[in-house]
C-alpha positions in Angstrom: 10.9 6.7 -10.4 14.4 5.8 -9.6 12.9 2.5 -9.0 16.8 1.6 -8.2 15.5 3.2 -4.4 12.6 1.0 -4.3 12.6 -1.8 -1.5 10.5 -4.2 -0.3 10.4 -4.7 3.6 9.5 -8.2 4.9 9.5 -10.0 8.7 12.1 -12.0 8.6 10.2 -15.1 10.1 13.1 -17.9 8.9 12.5 -19.8 12.4 9.2 -20.8 10.9 10.6 -21.3 7.3 9.1 -17.7 6.2 12.3 -15.6 5.4 10.1 -12.9 3.7 6.8 -13.2 5.8 3.8 -10.3 5.6 4.4 -7.7 8.1 1.8 -6.9 10.8 -0.2 -3.7 10.6 1.4 -2.4 14.1 5.2 -3.3 13.3 4.9 -1.3 9.7 3.8 1.8 11.6 6.6 1.4 13.7 8.9 0.7 10.9 7.7 3.8 8.9 7.7 6.4 11.9 11.2 5.0 13.4 13.7 4.8 10.3 16.1 7.2 9.3 16.9 5.7 6.0 13.7 5.6 3.7 12.4 8.8 2.1 9.0 7.1 2.4 7.0 3.7 3.4 3.7 2.8 2.0 1.8 -0.5 3.1 -0.7 -2.7 0.7 -2.8 -5.4 0.9 -5.1 -7.3 -2.2 -9.1 -6.5 -1.8 -11.6 -7.1 -4.3 -15.0 -5.2 -4.9 -18.2 -6.1 -6.9 -18.4 -3.2 -9.4 -22.1 -2.2 -10.0 -23.9 0.2 -11.5 -22.5 1.2 -14.4 -23.3 -2.0 -17.0 -23.1 -5.6 -15.7 -22.2 -6.2 -12.1 -18.2 -7.5 -12.5 -15.8 -8.7 -9.5 -13.1 -5.9 -9.9 -9.5 -6.9 -8.3 -7.8 -3.6 -6.6 -5.8 -3.0 -3.4 -5.8 -1.0 -0.2 -3.1 1.4 0.1 -1.5 3.8 1.8 -2.4 7.1 0.7 1.5 8.1 0.1 1.9 5.2 -2.1 1.9 7.2 -5.5 4.0 10.3 -4.3 6.6 7.2 -3.0 6.5 5.7 -6.3 6.8 8.9 -8.1 4.0 8.4 -10.5 0.7 11.1 -10.6 -2.7 10.1 -11.9 -3.4 11.1 -15.4 -6.6 12.6 -14.7 -7.4 14.3 -10.9 -5.3 13.3 -8.1 -3.9 11.4 -5.8 -5.1 10.4 -2.0 -4.8 12.9 0.6 -3.5 12.1 3.6 -6.6 12.8 5.8 -8.2 10.2 3.1 -6.0 7.6 4.8 -8.4 7.5 8.1 -11.6 5.1 8.9 -14.7 7.3 7.8 -12.7 9.5 5.1 -11.4 6.7 2.6 -14.4 6.3 1.0 -12.3 7.6 -2.4 -10.8 5.4 -5.3 -8.4 5.6 -8.0 -9.2 3.6 -11.5 -6.7 1.9 -13.5 -6.5 2.9 -17.4 -8.3 0.2 -18.5 -10.4 -0.1 -16.4 -11.8 3.8 -16.8 -11.6 3.1 -20.7 -13.6 -0.2 -20.6 -16.3 0.5 -18.0 -16.6 4.4 -18.2 -15.6 4.8 -21.7 -12.6 7.1 -21.6 -14.8 10.0 -19.8 -12.8 12.6 -18.0 -16.1 13.7 -16.3 -15.7 10.2 -14.0 -13.5 12.1 -11.9 -15.4 13.6 -8.7 -18.5 11.0 -9.5 -19.7 8.1 -7.4 -19.2 4.5 -8.0 -20.7 1.8 -6.2 -18.3 -0.8 -4.7 -20.0 -3.7 -2.6 -22.9 -1.7 -2.2 -20.9 1.3 -1.2 -20.4 4.8 -2.4 -17.3 5.7 -3.3 -15.9 9.1 -5.2 -13.5 8.7 -7.9 -10.4 11.3 -7.4 -7.8 10.1 -10.0 -7.1 7.8 -12.9 -3.7 6.3 -13.7 -1.9 6.9 -16.9 -1.8 3.9 -19.3 0.7 1.1 -18.3 0.6 1.7 -14.8 0.3 -1.7 -13.1 0.9 -1.6 -9.3 2.0 -3.9 -7.9 -0.1 -6.5 -10.0 -1.3 -6.7 -13.3 -4.5 -7.5 -12.1 -5.3 -4.4 -10.1 -7.6 -2.0 -11.2 -8.4 0.0 -8.8 -7.0 1.3 -5.6 -8.8 2.7 -2.0 -6.9 4.2 1.1 -5.7 1.7 3.3 -6.7 3.3 6.4 -5.9 1.2 9.4 -9.0 0.8 12.4 -7.1 1.4 15.8 -7.5 -2.2 16.1 -5.6 -3.1 13.2 -2.9 -0.3 13.8 -2.2 -2.3 17.1 -1.7 -5.9 15.7 1.3 -7.5 15.6 0.1 -10.8 14.9 -1.8 -10.3 12.2 0.5 -10.7 8.9 -1.2 -9.8 5.4 0.6 -6.5 4.3 3.5 -5.9 1.5 5.2 -3.2 1.9 7.5 -0.7 -0.2 10.2 1.8 0.8 12.4 4.2 -0.7 15.8 4.8 0.0 16.9 8.3 0.6 19.8 9.2 -1.7 23.4 7.8 -0.8 21.4 5.5 1.8 23.0 1.9 0.8 20.9 -1.3 0.7 23.4 -2.5 3.1 22.7 0.3 5.5 18.5 0.4 5.2 18.7 -3.3 6.1 21.4 -2.9 9.5 18.7 0.0 10.7 15.9 -2.0 9.9 16.8 -5.1 11.8 18.0 -3.0 14.4 14.0 -1.4 14.7 12.8 -5.1 14.8 15.0 -5.9 17.3 13.8 -2.9 19.2 10.2 -4.2 18.7 10.3 -7.5 19.6 11.5 -6.7 23.1 9.5 -4.2 23.6 6.4 -6.4 22.9 7.9 -10.0 23.6 4.0 -11.5 24.0 2.5 -10.1 20.9 5.7 -9.6 18.3 8.1 -13.1 18.4 9.6 -11.4 15.3 13.2 -9.7 15.7 14.2 -9.7 12.1 13.2 -7.4 9.2 14.4 -7.9 5.4 14.6 -5.3 2.6 15.0 -6.5 -0.5 15.6 -4.9 -4.1 12.2 -4.8 -5.7 12.1 -7.1 -8.7 
């Protein structure tokens, strides 16, 4: 929905040669909570699971994502539902959304998969949704999504850079306005956490 309002947000670590550095979790959380230019912001990071119990064991690529991701993108699951806010917390996050292709190939396009349990890396996850045919995000290889569910320790880290961050600009907000506010926030965070956060710039880029 309205893809022209979607932007990727990076840490601009140009001094070290990384103008598009993957953001740290604590910086992402502060960006999300302190900005006034975005309708929403979501974080993602790659993950892979061993899927067992439904045919031959298979390594499946996917993403750990903010519960708000699908709403931010404006895409609803074909079956079931998107993640709930409360599922984006440790201990509540054993839920999974399947790609249309994985649903077809491993579950025979059975609508009864919604609410059932599947085994990922030896742990039980409840299937809550199946995405529409053709939905590929952020990579064509992604076949499932689980909540990112930061632990308290990870949520406080500013030196571990591993996220991708996407945001939706509010109507009437330009890319230049979004960039200016994110630079202000990033500079403030650098001053607030000088020992752990040495990156004082953030970069907003149109997703392409």
